[in-house]
C-alpha positions as CSV (number, residue, x, y, z in Angstrom):
1,M,14.4,-34.9,-49.7
2,D,14.1,-31.1,-50.0
3,Q,12.9,-29.2,-47.0
4,Q,9.3,-28.0,-47.3
5,L,9.7,-24.3,-46.8
6,V,6.1,-23.5,-45.9
7,L,4.1,-26.0,-44.0
8,E,0.3,-26.1,-44.2
9,E,-2.1,-27.6,-41.7
10,R,-5.9,-27.4,-41.8
11,K,-8.0,-27.1,-38.6
12,D,-11.7,-26.9,-39.5
13,Q,-12.0,-23.8,-41.7
14,V,-8.6,-22.4,-40.8
15,A,-5.4,-22.8,-42.8
16,L,-2.3,-22.6,-40.6
17,L,0.8,-21.7,-42.6
18,T,4.2,-22.1,-40.9
19,L,7.4,-20.6,-42.3
20,N,9.8,-23.5,-42.0
21,R,13.4,-22.4,-41.9
22,P,14.0,-22.5,-38.2
23,E,17.7,-23.1,-38.6
24,V,18.0,-19.5,-40.0
25,M,15.2,-18.0,-37.8
26,N,12.7,-18.5,-40.6
27,S,14.4,-15.8,-42.7
28,F,13.1,-15.3,-46.3
29,N,15.1,-16.6,-49.2
30,F,13.6,-16.7,-52.7
31,G,12.5,-20.2,-52.2
32,M,10.4,-19.5,-49.1
33,L,8.9,-16.4,-50.7
34,L,7.7,-18.3,-53.7
35,A,6.4,-21.2,-51.5
36,L,4.4,-18.8,-49.4
37,K,3.1,-17.1,-52.5
38,E,1.9,-20.4,-53.9
39,R,0.1,-21.3,-50.7
40,I,-1.6,-17.9,-50.4
41,E,-2.7,-17.9,-54.0
42,A,-4.2,-21.4,-53.7
43,I,-6.1,-20.4,-50.5
44,Q,-7.7,-17.3,-52.2
45,F,-10.1,-19.4,-54.2
46,D,-10.5,-22.3,-51.6
47,P,-14.1,-22.1,-50.2
48,E,-13.1,-24.4,-47.4
49,V,-10.7,-21.8,-45.8
50,R,-12.3,-19.0,-43.9
51,V,-9.2,-17.7,-42.0
52,V,-5.5,-17.9,-42.5
53,I,-2.9,-18.0,-39.6
54,I,0.8,-17.4,-40.4
55,T,3.5,-18.3,-37.9
56,G,7.1,-19.5,-37.7
57,A,8.6,-22.9,-37.0
58,G,10.3,-23.4,-33.7
59,Q,10.2,-21.4,-30.5
60,K,12.7,-18.7,-31.3
61,A,11.5,-16.7,-34.3
62,F,8.5,-15.7,-36.3
63,C,10.7,-14.4,-39.2
64,A,14.0,-12.6,-39.0
65,G,13.4,-10.9,-42.3
66,A,15.5,-11.5,-45.4
67,D,18.2,-14.1,-45.4
68,L,21.2,-11.8,-45.2
69,K,23.7,-14.5,-46.0
70,E,21.9,-15.2,-49.3
71,R,21.3,-11.5,-49.9
72,A,25.1,-10.9,-49.8
73,T,25.5,-13.1,-52.9
74,Y,22.8,-11.2,-54.9
75,S,23.6,-8.8,-57.7
76,E,21.9,-5.4,-57.6
77,Q,19.3,-6.7,-60.1
78,Q,18.6,-9.7,-57.9
79,V,18.1,-7.5,-54.9
80,R,15.5,-5.5,-56.9
81,E,13.8,-8.7,-57.9
82,F,13.7,-9.9,-54.3
83,I,12.2,-6.6,-53.0
84,F,9.7,-6.5,-55.9
85,T,8.6,-10.1,-55.0
86,I,8.3,-9.6,-51.3
87,R,6.5,-6.3,-51.5
88,N,3.9,-7.7,-54.0
89,L,3.4,-10.8,-51.9
90,F,2.8,-8.9,-48.7
91,T,0.3,-6.6,-50.5
92,F,-1.5,-9.7,-51.8
93,I,-1.7,-11.0,-48.2
94,E,-3.0,-7.7,-47.0
95,Y,-5.8,-7.7,-49.7
96,L,-6.5,-11.4,-49.5
97,N,-10.3,-12.0,-49.5
98,K,-10.0,-13.8,-46.1
99,P,-8.8,-12.6,-42.7
100,V,-5.2,-13.3,-42.0
101,I,-3.9,-13.6,-38.4
102,G,-0.1,-13.2,-37.7
103,A,0.9,-15.5,-34.8
104,V,4.1,-13.8,-33.9
105,N,5.9,-16.5,-31.9
106,G,9.3,-14.9,-31.4
107,I,11.7,-12.6,-33.1
108,A,10.2,-10.6,-36.0
109,L,12.6,-8.2,-37.6
110,G,12.7,-6.3,-40.9
111,G,10.6,-8.3,-43.3
112,G,9.3,-10.4,-40.4
113,T,7.6,-7.3,-38.9
114,E,6.5,-6.3,-42.4
115,L,4.8,-9.6,-42.9
116,A,3.0,-9.1,-39.5
117,L,2.0,-5.7,-40.6
118,A,0.4,-7.1,-43.8
119,C,-1.8,-9.4,-41.7
120,D,-5.2,-8.2,-40.6
121,L,-4.6,-9.1,-36.9
122,R,-1.5,-9.8,-34.9
123,I,-1.3,-11.9,-31.8
124,A,2.2,-12.1,-30.2
125,S,3.9,-14.3,-27.7
126,T,5.2,-12.5,-24.7
127,T,8.7,-13.7,-25.9
128,A,8.3,-11.8,-29.2
129,S,10.3,-8.8,-30.3
130,M,9.6,-6.8,-33.3
131,G,11.3,-4.0,-35.3
132,L,12.1,-2.5,-38.6
133,T,15.8,-2.6,-38.3
134,E,16.7,-1.9,-41.9
135,T,18.3,1.5,-41.4
136,R,21.0,-0.2,-39.3
137,L,22.0,-1.9,-42.6
138,A,21.9,1.4,-44.5
139,I,18.7,0.5,-46.3
140,I,15.0,1.2,-45.6
141,P,12.0,-1.1,-45.1
142,G,11.2,-2.3,-48.6
143,A,8.2,-4.6,-48.1
144,G,5.7,-2.0,-47.1
145,G,7.0,-1.1,-43.6
146,T,7.3,2.7,-44.3
147,Q,3.6,2.7,-45.3
148,R,1.9,0.2,-43.0
149,L,3.6,1.0,-39.8
150,P,2.6,4.7,-39.6
151,R,-0.9,3.8,-40.6
152,L,-1.0,1.4,-37.6
153,V,0.9,3.2,-34.8
154,G,1.0,6.8,-36.0
155,R,3.5,8.8,-37.9
156,G,5.7,9.9,-35.0
157,K,6.1,6.5,-33.4
158,A,6.7,4.9,-36.8
159,K,9.4,7.4,-37.6
160,E,11.0,6.8,-34.2
161,L,11.1,3.0,-34.7
162,I,12.3,3.2,-38.3
163,F,14.9,6.0,-37.8
164,T,16.4,4.3,-34.7
165,G,16.0,0.7,-36.0
166,R,15.3,-0.4,-32.4
167,R,13.3,-3.4,-31.4
168,V,10.2,-3.4,-29.2
169,D,9.2,-6.2,-26.9
170,A,5.8,-7.7,-26.8
171,Q,4.4,-5.4,-24.1
172,E,5.5,-2.3,-25.9
173,A,4.1,-3.7,-29.2
174,L,0.8,-4.0,-27.5
175,D,1.0,-0.6,-25.9
176,I,1.6,1.2,-29.2
177,G,-1.0,-0.8,-31.1
178,L,1.4,-2.8,-33.2
179,V,-0.2,-6.1,-32.0
180,N,-3.8,-6.8,-31.0
181,K,-3.0,-9.1,-28.1
182,I,-0.2,-10.8,-26.3
183,C,-0.2,-14.2,-24.5
184,P,2.2,-16.8,-23.1
185,P,4.1,-18.7,-25.9
186,E,2.4,-22.0,-25.0
187,S,-1.1,-20.6,-25.7
188,L,-0.3,-18.5,-28.8
189,L,-1.8,-20.9,-31.4
190,D,-4.8,-21.6,-29.2
191,E,-5.5,-17.8,-28.9
192,C,-5.2,-17.5,-32.7
193,L,-7.4,-20.4,-33.3
194,S,-10.0,-19.1,-30.8
195,M,-10.1,-15.8,-32.6
196,A,-10.3,-17.6,-36.0
197,A,-13.2,-19.7,-34.7
198,M,-15.1,-16.5,-33.7
199,I,-14.6,-15.2,-37.3
200,C,-15.8,-18.5,-38.7
201,E,-19.1,-18.0,-37.0
202,T,-19.8,-14.9,-39.1
203,G,-21.0,-14.6,-42.7
204,P,-18.2,-15.3,-45.2
205,I,-19.4,-12.7,-47.7
206,A,-19.9,-10.1,-44.9
207,I,-16.3,-10.6,-43.8
208,Q,-15.0,-10.2,-47.4
209,Q,-16.9,-7.0,-47.9
210,A,-16.0,-5.6,-44.5
211,K,-12.3,-6.2,-45.1
212,Y,-12.7,-4.6,-48.6
213,A,-14.4,-1.6,-47.2
214,I,-11.8,-1.1,-44.5
215,N,-8.8,-1.6,-46.7
216,Y,-9.9,0.6,-49.5
217,G,-11.9,3.1,-47.5
218,L,-8.9,4.1,-45.3
219,E,-7.0,5.1,-48.4
220,T,-9.6,7.8,-49.3
221,D,-11.5,10.7,-47.7
222,L,-14.4,10.0,-45.5
223,H,-17.0,10.8,-48.1
224,T,-15.5,8.3,-50.6
225,G,-15.0,5.8,-47.8
226,L,-18.7,5.9,-47.0
227,A,-19.5,5.3,-50.6
228,I,-17.2,2.3,-50.6
229,E,-18.9,1.0,-47.5
230,S,-22.3,1.5,-49.1
231,N,-21.4,-0.5,-52.2
232,A,-19.9,-3.2,-50.0
233,Y,-23.1,-3.4,-48.0
234,W,-25.2,-3.7,-51.2
235,V,-23.3,-6.9,-52.0
236,T,-24.6,-8.6,-48.8
237,I,-28.2,-7.7,-49.3
238,P,-29.2,-10.4,-51.9
239,T,-27.3,-13.2,-50.3
240,E,-28.8,-16.3,-48.8
241,D,-26.6,-15.8,-45.8
242,R,-28.3,-12.5,-44.9
243,L,-31.7,-14.2,-44.8
244,E,-30.2,-17.1,-42.8
245,G,-28.9,-14.7,-40.2
246,L,-32.3,-13.1,-39.8
247,A,-34.0,-16.5,-39.6
248,A,-31.5,-17.8,-37.0
249,F,-32.0,-14.7,-34.9
250,R,-35.8,-15.1,-35.1
251,E,-35.6,-18.9,-34.3
252,K,-33.0,-18.4,-31.5
253,R,-30.4,-20.7,-33.0
254,K,-26.9,-20.5,-34.5
255,P,-26.9,-19.5,-38.1
256,V,-25.4,-21.9,-40.7
257,Y,-23.7,-19.7,-43.3
258,K,-22.7,-21.1,-46.7
259,G,-21.0,-18.1,-48.3
260,K,-23.9,-17.7,-50.8
């Protein structure tokens, strides 16, 4: 029986996706890229899923990037196809209509860090190490790293990390804003599920529109960003959920949101 390259588990309204090639530190080959793409695309239109968590199988690695042994067999055309596929997949994850949490459970190098960067939030194990190490292989980050890292940690720090190709440990990742939170490895998934549960208490349409406004607004000037926020707000006004939130506040109870 073929190995299932991406595992999926449902916990309430949370989809936990696990990269499942632990024997090669969950590195990406074409098969795992396509398996993750299939899972993410299915989740996009699944109303039962409010939050996605992505992690790696085993205790050692989140994702060590591209499978370099397989990469060595590629023609130049296949390398281009691989980079095109991984870049588009990570962009799809970044703009998914649901929050995505990266549970960085170990080593995350190259494409592994780029996958984490494409997530909305990153929680890392204290055993994690991260880095865009591509320049040490005479290439550059090709799945969004040169663009997302400076937007997250600043231009100077991003250039330092990319130019040197050095790794950062979990504490440094937290200090520079690369991750939102760190925790012991045994509590990583619980921390991610706890954050996901808090998100699930909010209005689904509100979360979609907030993510839309942040993602698209940051790419523009402030004036245009405020217009994007305004339009996103208008989407929430006629919803049943907005009225439910007001009623629940008035009645001093928890709201029951339906995404309508």
